N, C-alpha and C positions, 0 to 999 in steps of 0.2 A: 429255690434256684439250684442248689447243689445237686439234687437228684437229676435234674435236666442236664447239668454239666457232665455228670458221670456218663450219661447216655451218649454224649458226643466224644467220648474217649479221653476224658481227663480224670485223674485220680487225685483226690484231696490229700495233702501231705500231713505230716505229724502235727504241724502247728494249727491245722484246721482252717487255714486261710489261703495258703498257696496251693498250686496244682501242678501236676506233671502230665505230660502227654508222651505217647510213644507211637509214632507213625508205623504203619505196617511195612516191614522190610523183610520179604520172604528169605529165610535162611541167613539173614544178616548180610546179604550181598547187595551192595548199593553203588551206583555209579558216582563219579566224582562230582558231577553237577548237582545231584540231589544232596550229596553229603555237604557240599559247600552251602547249599540253600538252607539246610538245617542249622548249620553254624551261624549263618547270617541272621536267621530268624531268632535264634537263641540270644544273640548279641543285641539285636534290635529291641527285643522285649525284656531285656535285663534278666535273663534266666540265671538262677543261682548256680546251676551245674548242668552238665550233660553226662549221661551214664550209659555205658554199654551193658545191656541187661542180659540175664541168663536166657531170656527168650529170643535172643538174636535181634534185638531192636536197639535203637538209640533213643533213650528217654531225654526229654528236655524238662528240667526240674526247676521249680520255684517261679511259677507263672501266676499272673493275676487273673482272676476269674473273668473280669470284664474284657480281657484281651484275647480270650480263647477263640472266639469266632474269627477274628482277624488273623490269628496265628495259624489256624487250620487252613484258611484261605491262602495264606502266603506260603505255607509249607507245601501245599498242593500234593498231598499224599493220602492214601487211604488210612483210616483209623485202625490201629492194631486192637485186636480183641483181648484187652487186658483183664476184663472182669466179666461176670455173668455166666450163665449156664449155656456154654457153647464150646466149640472147638477153639481153644485159646491160641494154640500154636501148632505149626508143623515145623519141627526143628530138624535141620539136616546139615550134614557135613559136605565138603567139596567132592567127595567120592572120586570117581575116575576122571572128573573134569580137571582137577588140580592136584590131588593128593597121590603120592607115589604108592601108598598102601591100598588105594581103592580097588575093590573087587567088582563093585556094581556102581551104576550111575545114580548115586544118592542125590545129586543135585537135580537131575532131570526128574527123578521120581518125587523128590520133595516139592519141587515147583508144581508138579501135576497135582499132588495131594493138597497143596496149599490152595491152588485154584479151585479144587473141588469142594474143600471142606472148611477152610478158615472162616470162622465166624458163624458156622452153622449151629442153629439152636438145638440143644440136646437136654436131657433131664439133669445133667450135672456137667461141671467143667470137664474138659476132655482134651488130651494132648496126644500128639503123634510125633514119633521120632524115627528118623531114617539115617542109618549109618552105612557107609560104603564098605566097611570091612569089620572084622571081628573086634577091633579095638573100640568100637562103639562110642566114638566121640560125641555123638548126638544123644547119648543116654537112652536108646530105644527101650531098654528093659524097664525103665521107670516111667513109661508112658502107657496110656490106655491101649494104644496100638504102636508096636515097634517093628521096624524092619532092619535086619542086619545083612549086609552084602557078603556073601561067601562065594568061593570060586564056582560052585555049582548052582548059584541062584540066591534068592532071598529066603532068610529065615524069618517067619512071622510070629510075633508074640502078642499076647493080649492080656489086659487086666493089670498092668503095672501102674504105679503112681509114686510121686514123691510126697512131700508134705509131712505132717506130724506123725503119720503112720505109714512109712514107705514100704513098698513091696515090689517085687519083680514080677513082670508079666510071665505067663506060661506059654510054652511053645505050642503054636497051633499047626504049623506046617513048615517044611523045609524044602529047599530046592525049587522055589517058585520062580517062574518067569515074571516079567513086568506085568503082563496082562492078567496072569493068575493072581498076582499079589493085589492088583487094583480091584479085581472082582471080589476077592476074599475080604478086603477092607470095606468095600461097599456093603457087603452082607452084614459085617459086624456093626457098622455105623447104623444101618437100617434097623437091625435088631435092637440096638441100644435106644434109638429114637423111639421105638415102640414101647419101651419100658417106662411108661408114664407114671407108674406106681413108684418108681425109683427116684423121687424128687430129691435132688442134691446128693444122691448116693453115687459115689464113683463107680466106674464099671467093674473094677476089681472086687468091690463089695457085692455088686450084683452077681458076679460069677461065683463068689463064695456062697451066696445065698441059694442060688439054684443048682450049684455044683458044676464043676468044669466039664464033665462029660455031657451034661444036658446043654450047657452053653455051646459046646462044639457041635452037637446035633442041630441046635437051633440056627446056627450060622453056616451049616454045611451047604455044599452046592446042590443037594437034593438027592 
């Protein structure tokens, strides 16, 4: 049963008995009604805790396995891609929508990328970060794809990751408009999707294996 439970967005906890869920909350922005519903569900099903995660989600921790179907029905939100070989998150900051430091619309770009790619199946886990300015609050340099908003446009990086062997992504292009950035990201995702030999190999390791220059050629506009 536990394998099936994981597939519907629940992660077994340290004790091997209780589970946590984390509904999909793009960028961590949630309206009051949904927030209240999460709290009500957590209380109703005697959750141990609620946690604001590094992936900009709200996890409900300490749930019973048999309650999970009812919990998801009552939460009435999409499942967050917490595990598996897919796009786990598109992390983004408020950008020009709310932040006084914003140079580019990180929120608009992040929501668009989330709509396009969240949960998409790939050869390894994959993360995207979008920051509206050089302060990089969404940590784009440690994501497979990163965008940093600068006065002249987006700076695009590729091949970063966190984890046990963290590395920064390398600069692919600078001064990109929104359309150019989206097109470049689409090419990178399609390239990585085609790397079927790279089972569970993060994109940064793939770039190291084939060489950065070859990678740039492979994802160029033609």
